[in-house]
C-alpha positions as CSV (number, residue, x, y, z in Angstrom):
1,X,-9.0,18.4,-5.8
2,X,-5.7,19.3,-4.3
3,X,-7.2,18.7,-0.8
4,X,-8.2,15.2,-1.8
5,X,-4.7,14.4,-3.0
6,X,-3.3,15.8,0.2
7,X,-5.6,13.5,2.2
8,X,-4.6,10.5,0.2
9,X,-0.9,11.3,0.6
10,X,-1.5,11.6,4.4
11,X,-3.3,8.3,4.3
12,X,-0.4,6.7,2.4
13,X,2.1,8.0,4.8
14,X,0.0,6.7,7.7
15,X,0.1,3.3,6.1
16,X,3.8,3.2,6.2
17,X,4.4,5.2,9.5
18,X,2.4,2.8,11.7
19,X,4.3,-0.3,10.7
20,X,7.6,1.5,10.9
21,X,6.9,2.5,14.5
22,X,5.7,-0.9,15.3
23,X,8.8,-2.5,13.8
24,X,11.1,-0.1,15.8
25,X,9.3,-0.9,19.0
26,X,9.5,-4.6,18.4
27,X,13.2,-4.5,17.5
28,X,13.9,-2.5,20.6
29,X,12.2,-5.1,22.8
30,X,13.8,-8.0,21.0
31,X,17.3,-6.5,21.2
32,X,16.7,-5.5,24.8
33,X,15.6,-9.1,25.8
34,X,18.9,-10.6,24.5
35,X,17.4,-14.2,24.4
36,X,16.1,-14.0,20.8
37,X,16.4,-17.0,18.6
38,X,17.0,-16.9,14.8
39,X,13.6,-18.4,14.3
40,X,12.0,-15.5,16.2
41,X,13.9,-12.9,14.2
42,X,12.9,-14.7,11.0
43,X,9.3,-14.7,11.9
44,X,9.5,-11.0,12.8
45,X,11.1,-10.2,9.5
46,X,8.4,-12.2,7.6
47,X,5.7,-10.4,9.5
48,X,7.2,-7.0,8.6
49,X,7.5,-7.9,5.0
50,X,4.0,-9.1,4.9
51,X,2.6,-6.0,6.5
52,X,4.6,-3.8,4.1
53,X,3.2,-5.7,1.1
54,X,-0.3,-5.5,2.3
55,X,0.0,-1.7,2.9
56,X,1.5,-1.3,-0.6
57,X,-1.4,-3.3,-2.1
58,X,-4.0,-1.2,-0.3
59,X,-2.4,2.0,-1.4
60,X,-2.2,0.8,-5.0
61,X,-5.9,-0.2,-5.0
62,X,-6.8,3.2,-3.5
63,X,-4.9,5.2,-6.1
64,X,-6.2,3.0,-9.0
65,X,-9.8,3.5,-7.8
66,X,-9.4,7.2,-7.7
67,X,-7.7,7.4,-11.1
68,X,-10.4,5.3,-12.6
69,X,-13.0,7.5,-11.0
70,X,-11.4,10.7,-12.3
71,X,-11.0,9.3,-15.8
72,X,-14.6,8.2,-15.7
73,X,-15.7,11.8,-15.0
74,X,-13.7,13.1,-17.9
75,X,-15.3,10.5,-20.2
76,X,-12.2,8.7,-21.4
77,X,-12.7,5.2,-22.7
78,X,-11.2,2.3,-20.8
79,X,-8.6,0.0,-22.3
80,X,-11.3,-2.7,-22.5
81,X,-13.7,-0.4,-24.4
82,X,-10.9,0.6,-26.9
83,X,-10.1,-3.1,-27.4
84,X,-13.7,-4.0,-28.0
85,X,-14.1,-1.2,-30.5
86,X,-10.9,-2.2,-32.3
87,X,-12.1,-5.8,-32.5
88,X,-15.5,-4.6,-33.9
89,X,-13.8,-2.4,-36.5
């Protein structure tokens, strides 16, 4: 189980490391060119924010899936199942 978590953490770090390196490379090129407009910098910033949000969403979904799967193995009821039983009682 610990190996699985280690693999997920490595994946998560990979999701953030690649965009960070890409951002650093792009910034170096942009700064080096000197002819950058405000609109270009704005577009670059928006792309970086969008990529970061997409990575965060992907990681959140991955963790949620694995937690749900682990809880299913244990046999715990979901919130929906508890709500349904409460409604019926």
